Structures are given as C-alpha cells and as structure tokens.
C-alpha positions in Angstrom: -38.8 32.7 -21.6 -37.9 33.3 -17.9 -37.3 30.0 -17.5 -35.0 29.6 -19.8 -32.7 32.7 -19.3 -32.6 31.5 -15.8 -31.6 28.0 -16.9 -29.0 29.3 -19.2 -27.7 31.5 -16.2 -27.4 28.6 -13.6 -25.7 27.0 -16.7 -22.9 29.3 -17.2 -22.2 29.5 -13.0 -21.8 26.1 -13.2 -19.5 26.1 -15.9 -17.2 28.4 -14.6 -17.9 27.3 -10.7 -15.9 24.3 -12.2 -12.7 25.7 -13.0 -10.2 26.4 -10.0 -7.3 28.6 -10.3 -4.0 27.0 -9.2 -2.3 23.6 -9.2 -3.6 20.8 -8.5 -1.7 18.4 -5.7 0.7 16.0 -7.3 2.2 13.6 -4.8 5.9 14.4 -3.9 8.3 11.8 -5.5 11.0 10.0 -2.7 13.4 7.4 -3.5 13.7 4.4 -1.4 15.7 2.4 -0.6 14.6 -1.1 -1.4 15.5 -3.0 2.2 16.4 -1.5 5.4 20.4 -2.4 6.0 19.9 -4.4 9.7 16.2 -5.7 8.9 15.7 -9.3 9.4 13.9 -11.1 6.5 10.2 -10.5 7.4 8.4 -7.9 5.8 5.1 -8.2 7.7 3.6 -4.9 8.9 1.2 -5.6 10.9 1.7 -2.9 13.1 -1.5 -1.5 14.0 -1.6 -2.7 17.4 -1.4 -2.3 21.0 2.2 -3.6 21.2 3.0 -2.1 24.3 0.3 -5.4 25.5 3.0 -7.6 23.7 5.6 -7.2 27.6 2.9 -8.4 29.9 3.1 -5.8 32.3 0.2 -4.9 33.5 1.4 -1.8 35.5 3.0 -0.4 32.4 -0.3 -1.0 30.5 -2.3 1.0 33.2 0.4 3.6 33.0 -0.2 4.0 28.8 -3.6 4.2 28.9 -3.6 6.8 31.5 -1.3 8.7 29.5 -3.6 8.2 26.0 -6.5 9.7 28.1 -5.0 12.5 30.7 -1.2 13.8 28.9 -1.6 17.2 28.5 0.4 16.9 24.7 -2.0 14.3 23.9 -5.0 16.2 25.3 -3.8 19.9 23.4 -3.3 17.8 19.9 -7.2 16.6 19.9 -8.3 19.9 20.6 -6.1 21.3 17.8 -8.1 18.8 15.6 -11.4 19.6 17.0 -10.5 23.1 15.9 -9.3 22.0 12.4 -12.7 20.2 11.8 -14.5 23.9 13.2 -12.6 25.9 10.8 -13.1 23.7 7.8 -16.8 24.6 8.5 -16.2 28.0 8.6 -13.7 27.9 5.2 -16.6 25.9 3.5 -19.6 28.3 4.3 -18.0 31.2 2.1 -18.6 28.7 -0.7 -22.3 29.2 0.3 -24.7 32.3 -0.3 -25.3 34.0 2.9 -28.9 35.5 4.7 -29.6 38.4 6.3 -32.4 40.4 7.9 -32.8 43.9 9.0 -35.6 45.9 10.4 -35.7 49.4 11.5 -38.3 51.9 12.8 -37.6 56.0 13.6 -40.0 58.8 14.0 -39.3 62.4 12.7 -40.4 65.6 11.2 -38.3 65.2 7.7 -39.3 63.2 4.7 -38.5 63.4 1.2 -37.3 67.0 1.8 -40.5 68.2 3.6 -39.9 69.8 6.9 -42.5 70.5 9.8 -44.2 67.5 9.2 -44.1 64.5 12.0 -44.1 61.2 10.8 -43.2 57.5 11.5 -41.3 54.5 9.5 -41.0 50.7 9.8 -39.3 48.8 7.6 -38.4 45.1 7.9 -36.1 43.2 5.4 -34.4 39.6 4.6 -31.2 40.4 2.5 -29.1 37.2 0.3 -25.6 37.9 -0.7 -24.0 35.6 -3.0 -20.6 35.6 -4.6 -20.0 33.1 -7.1 -17.1 31.1 -6.8 -16.1 31.3 -10.4 -12.5 30.7 -10.1 -12.1 28.2 -7.0 -11.1 30.6 -4.7 -13.3 29.0 -1.6 -12.9 25.8 -2.9 -9.3 25.8 -2.8 -9.6 26.9 0.9 -12.1 24.7 1.4 -9.2 22.2 0.3 -6.2 23.5 2.4 -8.4 23.9 5.8 -9.6 20.1 4.6 -5.4 19.1 4.6 -5.1 20.8 7.5 -7.7 18.8 9.5 -6.2 16.0 8.3 -2.7 16.8 9.3 -4.0 17.8 12.8 -5.7 14.3 13.0 -1.7 12.7 11.9 0.3 14.8 14.7 -1.9 13.3 17.1 -1.1 9.8 16.1 1.8 11.0 16.1 1.7 12.4 19.2 0.4 9.4 20.7 2.9 6.7 19.6 5.7 8.8 20.8 3.8 9.4 24.2 3.8 5.4 24.2 7.5 5.4 23.7 7.7 8.3 26.4 6.3 6.3 28.9 7.8 3.1 28.0 10.9 4.6 28.4 10.6 6.1 31.3 8.9 2.8 32.8 12.0 0.9 32.2 14.5 3.3 33.5 13.0 3.1 36.8 13.3 0.1 36.4 16.8 -0.1 36.2 17.5 2.4 38.9 14.9 -0.1 41.1 17.4 -2.8 40.0 20.5 -0.9 40.8 19.3 -0.3 44.3 18.7 -3.3 44.9 22.0 -4.2 43.4 23.6 -1.5 45.5 21.9 -2.5 49.1 23.4 -6.0 48.2 26.3 -4.5 48.1 26.6 -2.4 51.2 25.3 -5.2 53.2 28.2 -7.9 51.6 30.5 -5.0 52.2 29.5 -4.4 56.1 30.3 -7.5 56.6 33.5 -7.9 54.7 34.2 -4.2 57.0 33.4 -6.2 60.4 35.7 -9.4 59.5 38.5 -7.9 58.8 38.2 -5.5 61.2 38.7 -7.8 63.6 41.9 -9.7 62.1 43.0 -6.3 61.9 42.6 -5.4 65.9 43.9 -9.0 66.2 47.0 -8.4 64.3 46.6 -10.5 61.3 45.8 -8.2 58.4 47.3 -5.0 57.8 45.8 -1.9 58.6 45.3 -1.3 54.9 43.0 -3.7 54.1 40.9 -2.5 56.6 40.8 0.9 54.9 40.3 -0.3 51.6 37.5 -2.2 53.0 36.0 1.0 54.6 36.5 2.7 51.0 34.5 -0.2 49.6 31.5 -0.3 52.0 31.6 3.5 52.1 31.1 3.4 47.7 28.5 1.1 48.0 26.8 3.5 50.6 26.7 6.8 48.2 25.2 4.7 44.6 22.4 4.2 47.4 20.6 7.8 47.9 22.2 8.5 44.2 19.4 6.0 42.9 16.9 6.5 45.1 17.2 10.3 43.9 17.1 8.6 40.4 13.9 6.4 41.5 12.3 10.1 42.7 13.0 11.7 39.3 11.7 8.6 36.8 8.5 8.4 38.6 8.1 11.7 39.2 8.4 12.0 35.1 5.9 9.0 34.6 2.9 11.4 37.0 3.4 14.1 34.7 3.5 12.2 31.5 -0.3 10.7 33.2 -1.3 14.0 33.6 -1.3 13.5 37.4 0.6 15.2 40.3 4.1 13.4 41.2 3.5 10.6 43.8 5.1 6.7 43.8 4.8 4.4 40.8 3.9 0.6 41.5 5.7 -1.3 39.1 5.0 -5.1 37.9 7.7 -7.6 37.4 11.4 -6.5 37.5 13.5 -5.5 34.7 15.7 -8.9 34.6 12.1 -10.7 34.5 10.8 -8.2 31.5 9.8 -10.1 28.7 10.7 -8.6 24.9 9.8 -9.7 21.5 12.9 -11.5 19.9 11.5 -10.2 15.8 9.5 -7.5 14.7 8.4 -7.8 11.5 9.7 -3.8 9.2 8.4 -3.8 6.1 9.8 -2.2 3.1 11.2 1.6 3.4 8.5 2.4 0.8 5.6 1.0 3.3 7.0 3.4 5.9 6.0 6.5 4.0 2.0 5.3 4.1 2.4 4.6 8.1 4.3 6.8 9.7 1.7 9.8 11.1 4.5 12.5 10.9 5.3 11.8 7.5 1.2 11.7 6.2 1.1 14.9 8.3 3.8 16.4 6.5 2.0 15.5 2.8 -0.9 16.7 4.4 0.7 19.9 4.8 2.1 20.2 1.0 -1.4 19.5 0.3 -2.7 22.5 1.9 -0.1 25.2 1.5 -0.6 23.9 -2.5 -4.2 24.6 -2.8 -3.3 28.1 -1.2 -1.8 29.1 -4.3 -4.9 28.8 -5.8 -6.5 31.4 -3.8 -3.7 33.4 -4.3 -4.4 32.8 -8.1 -7.9 33.5 -8.0 -7.7 37.3 -6.0 -6.0 37.7 -9.1 -9.5 37.8 -11.0 -12.7 40.2 -10.8 -15.0 38.7 -7.7 -19.5 38.6 -9.6 -21.4 38.9 -6.4 -25.0 38.1 -6.3 -27.3 40.7 -4.2 -31.4 40.4 -2.8 -33.9 42.1 -0.6 -37.2 41.6 0.1 -39.9 42.9 2.4 -41.8 45.7 3.8 -41.5 49.3 4.3 -44.5 51.6 5.7 -45.6 54.9 7.5 -48.2 53.2 9.6 -47.6 49.8 11.7 -51.2 48.9 11.4 -51.2 48.6 7.8 -47.3 47.1 7.9 -48.5 43.5 6.1 -50.3 45.3 3.3 -49.5 44.0 -0.2 -48.5 48.0 -1.8 -46.1 48.3 1.3 -43.7 44.8 -0.6 -40.6 46.3 -1.7 -37.6 44.0 -3.0 -34.6 44.2 -5.8 -31.3 42.2 -6.9 -28.7 43.2 -8.7 -25.0 41.9 -9.4 -21.8 43.8 -7.9 -18.4 42.9 -9.8 -14.9 43.8 -8.0 -11.6 43.1 -9.2 -8.1 45.2 -9.0 -6.4 46.8 -12.3 -3.6 48.1 -10.9 -1.4 47.5 -7.4 2.1 47.4 -8.5 2.3 43.8 -8.4 0.8 43.1 -5.0 -1.1 40.6 -6.2 1.5 38.7 -8.3 3.6 38.9 -5.4 0.8 37.0 -3.5 0.9 34.0 -5.4 5.0 33.7 -5.8 4.8 34.0 -1.9 2.6 31.0 -1.7 4.8 29.1 -3.9 7.7 29.7 -2.3 5.9 28.5 0.3 4.8 25.5 -0.9 8.3 24.8 -1.9 9.2 25.1 1.2 6.6 22.4 2.9 7.8 19.7 0.0 11.5 20.7 1.6 10.1 19.6 4.8 8.2 16.6 4.1 10.8 15.4 1.8 13.1 16.3 5.0 10.7 14.2 7.1 11.6 10.9 5.3 14.4 11.5 5.5 14.7 11.3 9.1 12.5 8.5 9.3 14.8 6.2 7.3 17.1 7.6 9.5 15.5 6.9 12.5 14.4 3.2 11.4 17.6 2.2 10.6 19.1 3.8 13.7 17.1 1.8 15.6 17.6 -1.4 14.2 21.3 -1.1 14.2 20.9 -0.2 18.0 18.5 -3.5 19.1 20.8 -5.8 16.6 23.9 -4.7 18.8 22.1 -4.0 22.0 21.1 -7.8 21.7 24.9 -9.0 21.1 26.1 -6.6 23.8 23.7 -7.7 26.4 24.8 -11.7 25.4 28.3 -10.8 26.4 28.1 -8.8 29.0 25.9 -11.7 31.0 28.9 -14.3 30.2 31.0 -11.1 32.3 28.9 -11.2 35.1 29.1 -15.3 35.4 32.7 -14.9 35.0 32.7 -11.8 37.6 30.4 -13.5 40.0 33.0 -16.5 39.8 36.1 -14.7 40.3 34.4 -12.5 43.4 33.8 -16.0 44.7 37.3 -17.9 44.2 39.3 -14.4 45.1 37.4 -14.2 48.9 38.1 -18.1 49.3 42.0 -17.4 47.9 42.5 -14.4 50.6 40.9 -16.4 53.5 43.2 -19.0 52.5 45.9 -17.0 52.7 47.1 -17.4 49.0 46.3 -13.5 47.7 46.3 -9.8 49.2 42.9 -8.2 49.9 43.7 -6.0 46.5 42.3 -9.1 44.5 39.4 -9.6 46.4 38.5 -5.5 46.4 39.7 -5.4 42.3 36.9 -8.5 41.7 33.8 -7.0 43.9 34.7 -3.7 42.1 34.1 -5.2 38.7 31.7 -7.3 40.0 29.7 -4.5 41.2 30.1 -2.2 37.9 29.2 -5.3 36.2 26.0 -6.0 37.3 25.1 -2.1 37.4 25.8 -2.1 33.6 24.0 -5.3 32.9 20.8 -4.5 34.6 21.5 -0.7 32.3 21.6 -2.9 28.7 18.8 -4.5 29.5 16.6 -1.2 30.0 18.2 -0.2 26.9 17.4 -3.0 25.2 13.8 -2.9 26.2 13.3 1.0 25.9 15.2 -0.2 21.7 12.3 -2.4 21.2 9.3 0.4 22.1 11.5 3.0 20.4 11.4 0.3 16.9 8.2 0.1 17.3 7.2 4.2 17.4 9.8 4.7 14.4 8.1 2.2 12.5 4.9 4.3 13.1 3.2 1.0 14.4 0.7 1.6 17.7 -1.6 3.7 15.9 -4.7 4.8 18.1 -8.5 4.8 16.9 -9.4 8.0 17.6 -13.0 7.5 16.2 
C-alpha cells in the first residue's frame, strides 16, 4: 500500500512538473527582400573561413591573430560567455533538492522547564528541501539563462568579426599613409630640384622672381605634408597596437598598398540567409527567447509554491551514547506558500515582462533592418569604389603625362611656369587621392565580409 501511495505521489508530481507557465517562444517573422539591389548573380554563402587570408599579407594575418587572442574587448566577451555558463548552472540548480547539514552542542542548567540541574546536549542532522517546480518557474528561468548564454556566444563572434574588420581597416589606413608619405617625400625632392634650377635662372635674369616664389611655395607645400603624414602613421600604428592588446610601437607591414591583392567577386548569398549567419542578429533573437521565458517565471510566481522537507539525524544528552539507535530523530513535511492579495503586484510583474519581451522583439527587428541596410551600403560602396578607382587611374596616367609635357614646354619657352605648377599640383593631389581610394576599396572588401557575418571563429 505504501509503495502504491509513493508511486501515486511521483506520478502527480511528474504530471504537474511537465507543465510550464508562460508562452513558448515563437520565431519572430521577418519579411526579407528577395535579393540585394547591388549584388551580383553569385549566391554561394560559404563564408565561414579565415577570409583575411585571401589578401595574402602575412603581416596583416599576424596582427589579426594577435588581436583575436589579446584584444581586451574580445577577452571581456569571452569572460562573459564563461559567466553565462556558470550562471546557467547556478539557475539550473534550483530545479533539484538541496541538502544541508547541521550540528550543535550545548551545556546549561535549564531543560524542559526544570532548573538547577546542569546537562549537556548534542545533535547532528541532515536536512533536505525541494520546491516542486509545478508551474515551471525554474525551468523557464533555466531556459532564459541558456538563451543568455547563446546570446553571449554570438556577441563574442560579432566582436571578433568586427575586430577583424577594424584591424584590417586600420592596417590599410596605415599603408595608405605610408604611401602618401612616399609620394610627399618624392614630390619634395622633385620640387627642391625645380626650385634650385629656377633659382639659378632667376639669378641669371632668365625668369621672373614670381616663378621662383611659386616654386618655393610648392616646395613648402610638399614639405609641410610630410610631418602630417608621419603623425598619421604614428596614430595608425598606435591604434593597431591597442587593438592587438599591446603598448604602442612601430608596426612591420607587408606589401605596399599598391601591391595589395583583393578579391574581385564576393558571394553574398540571399537576404534571408543573412538572418541565420550574422551573429548580432542571432544574439538579438536569443535575447527575445530569454525575455519570453521570463514571462513564464513571472506567471509562475502568481501560483502557490510547494516545498517538501525532510530531516534525519541524532540527538543525545550523552556524547558517549551518541550512536545509539534510541537517539535517532527525523521528520518529513510539506510547506504550501502562495500570494493572496498584493494589490496586483504579481499581475503587474507579468505585464512588465511582457512589455520587455515586446521591446526585445522590436530590437530584433531593428537589428535585422540594420543588417540589411549595412549589407546594401557595403555592396554599393564596393561597386562604386571599383569604378571610381578605374577612373582615377586613368586620370593619374593623364596627370603624369601632362606634368612631363608641361616641363618640356616650359624648358622650351613655349609656356609659363604657372602651367607647370598647375600640372604638378594636380598630379600631387591625384596621387594622394589614388592612394586613398586603394585603401578605401581594400577596406570595403573587409567590411563586406563583416556585414555578411562571415569569418566566424571556432571557440570550441
């Protein structure tokens, strides 16, 4: 009969424990465009690779590898994952019975209302308590903790691909400034020579003083740009060292910016596939899952809680007889606790969690919209930069030829020095802009991989 009763109790507990309060998570429906406006026809989505290896720059790869290990933001994100895993275990423990022990000893002259006689007492007990999760409060809390853990993992992945993009972009900026410094130094040497020649002609009375003044001005312009680029190089190097978790110092570069290789076509996939690939979108979705589960926790708190308790141990007035069977004590019991009336506080708690869930859903939808916008922006940026760079390369070739012809015309007395100055000034500006465009195009490739959610790092 006792076995039957115990079995009945466990069946009832199992039935009630299989129920959970609160809504189950429903995936947020998102309307995705059929295709990207500025994408090519390729739809391959194999992006889980070390895409920065495609640019064949060992110095850049070394910086990225160092940043992934030593960057402080990445280390903080990794620690948050570990924290969320620990918290999951902490929350999950509430679903199971808790065991504790208690031991005591005392000595006095009062026992059972009798005074004047001293006596000692000894006791040792083991205690068990278990709140039966009838309404799924602890299971919903565990569900929320698990979703938070997944969100932390995706947050780390997003930080990693953002870090890769930032290191790459800063590295290309460094190459750009180094290239500009070379252009400025070469231009300065050329203008020094031009100033020397014109000064000799001026002293012989061949040219007017204004020609000499114009040459001196252009020499000074080139000279002034050199410290500016040296400063920018130092800033870029310092930024890269901080990204890699190091103190500021010089950076060893690989190929010059004009020799850097870039992919001509990047398969972007479909917009609907972006939602399953971008870690910030996936993290936002897990935040919805977690907050949705907290509605169930709040609803379960409106219903009674049932706790089972048990105690077993020994108590004695004589330490030497502490092991005697007559000294065994024990008890079992149950506690029922629940709210009756609290002016709607528990109801408002549920409503608060429901509103927070609505906010998380809106945040997810916002994250998706930002992901689509960033991808479209990255695609049009890469496409237009490529065409712009081609045009500027044609402009650069023409400017080089024009500067050469202007010098020949001036030396032959066909034109004034103003034509030479204008040609050299145009060439200088076009060379600098050409370097900037190469940097922007390389950075656009890395940014496209970032917004597509590619290049995840395996943390296992």
